[in-house]
C-alpha positions in Angstrom: -27.7 -31.7 35.5 -30.9 -33.9 35.3 -30.4 -37.6 35.0 -31.7 -37.8 31.9 -29.0 -35.4 30.8 -26.3 -37.3 32.6 -27.3 -40.6 30.9 -26.8 -38.7 27.5 -23.4 -37.7 28.6 -22.0 -40.4 30.3 -24.0 -43.6 28.9 -23.8 -45.2 25.5 -24.8 -43.8 21.9 -26.7 -47.1 21.5 -31.0 -45.8 21.1 -29.7 -42.7 22.2 -31.3 -41.1 19.3 -34.6 -42.2 19.8 -34.8 -40.4 23.3 -33.2 -37.2 22.8 -36.6 -35.6 21.8 -36.9 -36.0 25.5 -34.6 -33.0 26.4 -35.2 -29.6 25.5 -32.7 -27.0 23.3 -31.0 -25.7 26.3 -30.5 -29.3 27.6 -29.4 -30.6 24.2 -26.5 -27.5 24.1 -25.3 -28.3 27.7 -25.3 -32.2 26.7 -23.2 -31.1 23.5 -20.6 -28.8 25.4 -20.3 -31.5 28.6 -19.8 -34.3 25.5 -17.4 -32.0 23.6 -15.3 -31.2 27.7 -15.5 -35.3 28.0 -13.9 -35.5 24.5 -10.9 -33.2 25.7 -10.6 -34.7 29.1 -10.3 -38.4 27.9 -7.4 -37.2 24.8 -5.3 -35.8 27.9 -6.0 -39.3 30.0 -4.8 -41.1 26.3 -1.8 -38.8 25.8 -0.7 -39.0 29.7 -1.0 -43.0 29.6 0.5 -43.6 26.3 3.5 -41.4 27.3 4.3 -43.4 30.7 3.7 -46.9 28.4 6.4 -45.5 26.1 8.4 -44.8 29.2 8.0 -48.4 30.5 7.5 -50.6 27.4 6.5 -54.1 28.3 6.7 -57.5 25.7 3.6 -56.4 23.8 4.4 -52.8 23.2 8.2 -54.0 22.3 6.7 -56.6 20.0 4.0 -53.8 18.3 7.0 -51.5 17.0 6.7 -49.5 19.5 3.7 -47.6 21.7 1.9 -45.8 18.2 2.2 -48.9 16.7 1.2 -50.9 19.3 -2.1 -48.5 19.8 -3.3 -48.1 16.4 -3.3 -52.3 16.6 -5.4 -52.2 19.4 -8.0 -49.8 18.8 -9.4 -48.7 15.6 -6.9 -45.6 15.3 -4.7 -45.3 12.3 -1.0 -45.9 12.6 -0.4 -42.3 12.0 -2.9 -41.4 14.8 -1.1 -43.3 17.2 2.4 -42.0 16.0 1.3 -38.7 16.9 -0.7 -39.6 20.1 2.8 -40.8 21.3 4.8 -38.0 20.0 2.7 -35.4 21.7 3.1 -37.2 25.2 6.6 -37.1 24.7 7.2 -33.4 23.3 5.0 -32.4 26.0 7.5 -33.2 28.6 9.8 -30.4 28.8 7.5 -28.0 28.2 5.6 -28.4 31.5 3.0 -25.3 31.2 1.5 -26.3 27.7 1.1 -29.9 29.3 -0.8 -28.5 32.4 -3.0 -26.5 30.3 -3.4 -29.6 27.6 -4.6 -31.9 30.8 -6.8 -29.7 32.4 -9.0 -29.7 28.9 -8.2 -25.9 28.2 -6.2 -26.7 25.0 -7.2 -29.0 22.5 -4.7 -32.2 20.7 -4.1 -30.3 17.6 -3.3 -26.8 19.5 -1.3 -28.3 21.6 1.0 -30.4 18.6 1.4 -26.8 17.3 2.6 -24.7 20.1 4.7 -27.7 21.5 6.3 -27.7 17.7 7.0 -23.6 17.9 8.9 -24.4 21.2 11.0 -27.5 19.9 12.2 -25.2 16.8 11.9 -21.5 17.7 12.6 -19.0 15.4 16.9 -18.7 14.9 16.8 -15.2 16.2 14.5 -16.1 19.3 16.7 -15.8 22.5 15.7 -18.1 24.6 14.7 -15.7 27.5 11.4 -14.8 25.4 10.6 -18.3 24.7 8.0 -18.7 28.4 6.5 -15.4 27.0 5.9 -16.6 23.4 4.4 -20.0 25.4 1.8 -17.1 27.1 0.8 -15.7 24.1 0.1 -19.2 22.2 -2.1 -20.5 25.2 -3.9 -17.4 25.3 -5.2 -18.2 21.7 -5.6 -21.8 22.1 -7.2 -21.5 25.7 -10.8 -21.2 25.9 -13.8 -21.6 23.9 -12.7 -19.0 21.3 -9.3 -20.1 20.6 -9.4 -21.2 16.9 -6.2 -23.4 14.7 -6.4 -19.6 12.6 -5.4 -17.5 15.9 -3.2 -20.1 17.0 -1.3 -19.9 13.6 -1.5 -16.6 13.7 0.4 -16.1 16.7 2.7 -18.7 15.3 3.4 -16.6 12.3 3.5 -13.1 13.9 6.7 -14.4 16.7 8.5 -16.3 13.6 8.0 -12.7 12.0 9.0 -10.9 15.2 12.2 -12.6 15.7 14.4 -12.0 12.1 17.3 -13.7 11.3 19.8 -13.9 8.7 17.5 -16.6 7.3 14.4 -15.8 5.1 11.2 -17.2 6.8 9.8 -19.9 4.5 6.4 -18.1 4.0 9.0 -15.1 2.5 11.1 -17.4 0.8 10.0 -17.1 -3.0 13.0 -19.4 -4.3 10.3 -22.1 -2.4 7.8 -21.2 -5.0 6.1 -24.0 -7.7 3.5 -23.9 -10.4 3.1 -27.1 -12.4 0.8 -27.3 -14.5 -0.1 -30.9 -16.9 -2.6 -32.0 -19.2 -4.4 -35.3 -18.6 -5.4 -38.4 -20.3 -8.8 -36.9 -20.3 -8.1 -33.3 -21.8 -7.9 -31.2 -19.0 -5.4 -29.4 -16.5 -4.2 -30.3 -13.1 -2.6 -27.6 -11.6 -0.6 -27.6 -8.4 1.7 -24.8 -6.5 2.8 -23.3 -3.3 3.9 -19.7 -3.0 5.3 -17.5 -0.9 3.0 -15.1 1.5 3.3 -12.2 -0.2 2.5 -13.9 -3.4 -0.8 -15.6 -2.1 -1.7 -12.6 -0.8 -1.8 -10.9 -3.9 -3.6 -14.2 -5.9 -6.7 -14.1 -2.8 -6.8 -10.1 -3.1 -7.8 -10.5 -7.0 -9.5 -13.6 -6.2 -11.8 -12.1 -3.7 -15.0 -11.1 -5.3 -14.6 -13.0 -8.0 -15.0 -15.9 -5.7 -18.0 -14.7 -3.6 -21.3 -16.5 -3.8 -23.7 -15.0 -6.3 -27.4 -15.6 -5.6 -29.6 -16.0 -9.0 -31.8 -13.6 -10.3 -34.8 -15.2 -8.7 -32.8 -15.1 -4.9 -31.5 -19.0 -5.0 -28.8 -19.1 -2.8 -25.5 -19.6 -5.0 -25.1 -23.9 -5.1 -21.3 -23.9 -5.8 -19.2 -25.2 -3.6 -16.0 -23.4 -2.2 -13.6 -25.1 -4.4 -16.2 -24.5 -8.0 -16.5 -20.7 -7.2 -12.4 -20.6 -6.9 -12.3 -22.3 -9.9 -14.6 -19.7 -11.6 -13.0 -16.7 -10.1 -9.9 -18.0 -11.1 -11.0 -18.5 -14.9 -12.2 -15.2 -14.9 -9.6 -13.6 -13.7 -7.4 -15.1 -16.5 -10.3 -14.0 -18.5 -9.6 -10.2 -17.9 -6.0 -10.8 -17.9 -6.3 -11.5 -21.6 -8.7 -9.3 -22.4 -7.3 -5.8 -20.1 -3.9 -6.6 -19.5 -0.8 -4.0 -20.8 1.4 -6.7 -21.4 5.5 -5.3 -22.5 4.8 -2.1 -20.4 7.3 -1.6 -17.6 6.7 -0.1 -14.6 3.3 -0.3 -14.2 1.2 0.0 -10.8 2.4 -2.3 -8.4 0.0 -5.2 -7.5 -3.4 -4.2 -4.9 -1.8 -5.5 -1.3 -3.0 -3.4 1.6 -0.1 -4.1 4.4 -0.7 -2.9 8.4 2.2 -1.5 10.5 2.7 0.9 13.0 4.9 3.8 11.8 7.6 3.6 14.3 7.9 -0.3 13.8 8.4 0.5 9.9 11.0 3.2 11.4 12.6 1.6 13.4 13.0 -2.5 14.9 13.2 -2.9 18.5 15.3 -6.0 19.4 13.0 -8.2 21.6 9.3 -6.9 20.9 8.0 -10.3 23.1 8.9 -8.2 25.9 5.9 -5.4 25.3 3.6 -5.9 28.2 0.1 -5.6 27.8 -2.0 -4.1 30.5 -2.5 -6.6 32.9 1.2 -7.5 32.9 0.4 -9.7 30.2 1.4 -10.1 26.6 -0.4 -8.5 23.9 0.3 -9.4 20.2 -1.0 -6.2 18.7 2.3 -5.0 20.7 4.7 -6.8 18.6 6.4 -5.3 15.7 5.5 -6.6 12.6 3.5 -5.6 9.5 -0.4 -7.2 8.8 -2.4 -8.9 5.6 -5.9 -9.1 5.6 -5.6 -12.4 3.8 -2.2 -14.3 5.2 -1.5 -12.4 8.6 1.9 -11.4 9.9 4.9 -9.7 7.5 8.4 -9.5 9.0 9.4 -5.8 9.1 12.3 -6.2 6.3 9.3 -7.8 4.0 7.3 -4.5 4.5 9.8 -2.0 4.6 10.8 -3.6 1.2 7.5 -3.3 -0.2 7.3 0.5 1.2 10.1 1.3 -1.0 7.7 1.6 -3.7 4.0 1.7 -2.9 0.8 4.0 -2.2 1.1 4.8 1.8 -2.0 5.8 3.4 -2.2 6.6 7.0 -4.6 6.1 9.2 -4.1 7.8 13.1 -4.3 5.7 16.2 -5.3 6.7 19.8 -3.6 5.0 22.9 -5.8 1.7 22.4 -4.8 1.1 18.8 -7.8 2.9 17.6 -8.2 4.8 14.6 -9.9 8.3 15.0 -12.5 9.5 13.0 -12.1 9.9 9.0 -14.5 12.6 6.7 -17.8 11.5 8.9 -21.0 13.3 6.8 -22.3 11.0 4.7 -24.6 7.5 4.5 -22.2 5.8 2.3 -18.5 5.0 4.0 -15.8 6.2 2.5 -12.7 4.8 1.0 -10.7 6.5 3.8 -13.2 5.4 6.5 -12.9 1.6 5.5 -9.4 1.6 5.5 -9.4 3.0 9.2 -12.3 0.1 9.9 -9.8 -2.2 8.4 -7.1 -1.6 10.6 -9.5 -1.5 13.9 -11.5 -4.1 13.0 -8.9 -6.6 11.4 -12.2 -8.1 9.5 -15.5 -9.1 10.8 -16.0 -7.6 14.2 -18.1 -10.3 15.6 -16.9 -12.4 18.5 -15.5 -15.6 17.3 -16.2 -14.6 13.7 -12.9 -15.3 10.9 -14.4 -13.7 8.0 -11.5 -11.4 6.0 -12.0 -7.6 5.7 -12.8 -8.1 2.0 -15.7 -10.0 3.0 -17.2 -7.2 5.1 -20.1 -4.7 5.2 -19.5 -1.6 7.3 -22.6 -1.2 9.7 -24.3 1.4 11.1 -24.4 0.3 15.3 -27.3 3.1 15.1 -29.0 2.9 12.0 -28.4 5.9 9.4 -32.1 6.0 9.0 -32.5 6.8 13.2 -30.2 9.7 13.0 -26.9 7.6 13.1 -23.6 9.0 11.9 -21.0 7.9 9.6 -18.7 8.1 11.9 -15.7 5.5 13.1 -17.7 5.6 17.0 -20.4 4.6 15.3 -19.1 2.1 12.6 -17.9 -1.8 12.6 -17.2 -4.0 10.0 -19.3 -7.2 10.1 -19.7 -10.4 7.2 -23.0 -10.6 5.5 -24.2 -13.6 8.0 -23.6 -11.5 11.4 -24.6 -8.1 9.6 -27.9 -9.9 8.4 -27.9 -10.8 12.3 -27.7 -7.2 13.5 -31.0 -6.9 11.9 -33.1 -9.1 13.1 -32.1 -12.2 11.1 -35.2 -14.3 10.5 -36.2 -16.9 13.2 -33.6 -15.2 15.7 -35.3 -14.6 19.2 -33.3 -11.5 21.0 -30.9 -9.1 19.6 -27.3 -8.4 19.8 -26.2 -4.9 20.8 -22.7 -3.4 20.0 -21.4 -0.4 21.9 -17.9 1.3 21.8 -15.8 1.2 24.6 -13.6 3.3 26.3 -11.1 1.3 24.1 -12.7 3.0 21.0 -13.4 -0.4 19.9 -16.6 -2.1 20.1 -18.0 -4.6 22.1 -20.8 -7.4 21.5 -23.5 -7.9 24.2 -25.2 -10.8 23.5 -29.6 -11.2 23.7 -30.3 -12.8 27.3 -31.5 -16.1 25.1 -27.5 -16.5 24.9 -26.4 -14.9 28.4 -29.1 -13.8 30.6 -26.4 -11.4 32.3 -25.6 -10.2 29.1 -21.5 -9.9 30.0 -20.1 -7.7 27.2 -18.0 -9.6 24.9 -14.8 -7.8 23.0 -14.7 -7.4 19.4 -12.8 -10.6 17.7 -9.2 -9.0 17.3 -7.7 -10.3 20.2 -5.0 -12.1 18.4 -4.9 -10.6 15.4 -2.1 -8.3 14.3 
């Protein structure tokens, strides 16, 4: 690291903006990454110090109504944030594996909070001996630059459904569903509600195509916010229902909700699925016997079986690696059967680090159709529109990403030398999606 770059990371931000022009783009990227690592390090230091202070409070801390309130009173933090810091320090004590990963900066504050909350209140159907393996799964999802809150929450939701108990999981408890619709003084309507995961899946599936950005005829990008697009889509959904719905008819077609589950898991439920081991001796989330919805993720086996009693069942044949076998090649356009198989394999945009859901993806030919690339599973991959454009040489982008199907029959991404001079292959973004 150059002297100037070291000063950027370790020095003050006062006057910094006027000096950043001297750094190259590569140095700016390095500074941003180094500063982010420093933030994680200092966050862990603060949690440790505050926790030790909570164990040995002095008169100032006692007078400040606890270490969290004292910290907020002596810093620019809000009281709720000070209390969160103190609470995390206390919660990490019984779980040294989580604390160790947090202390070295390989787990963010938010992810550590989620993990210890799961450890403190595990599913009632989970045996005590399963907790260490569950912690390994959660730490794997929370570690590294590809960690996202979505992945951590997805693993937590999966584990909650693996260890089913007599109690209905909160995400599947329809008795908690609420929808409040009230008019305001200015004549508008306020809608507030909370639904179970299955109802939410139906709603998101119904809104999917209605809420996507729509460019103007001249190509101008859609200027609406995500909230505005959702409101417009919801309005259109109601209009279509009132125009086309066949009300008063019983036994119509089931809502179009896609749930993926292994056939053996649908047939019989293992006692403790968290004991499944991955090829390296670790634990793979994909081995856990739960259903999976494209929008809201895991669904318990019991709820999946309930849906399976009255549904349209499609089968996708998988190989030993869990990759779908081919389905009806021969045309340029991907068939409905192939798209179902692609969703089962890629779970959404396969580009590393992307969390785009299947409904907003395109089927991309790895070897272009015009160059003789066939429409077969080993030449197809799901990509969101942004990453699809990237694969077709996005304007201003130097280099080109390559996609190859590995020995596991799943896509691997090879970055250009401008991103990784060694061009190490990166797995598709399906590691923690079930």
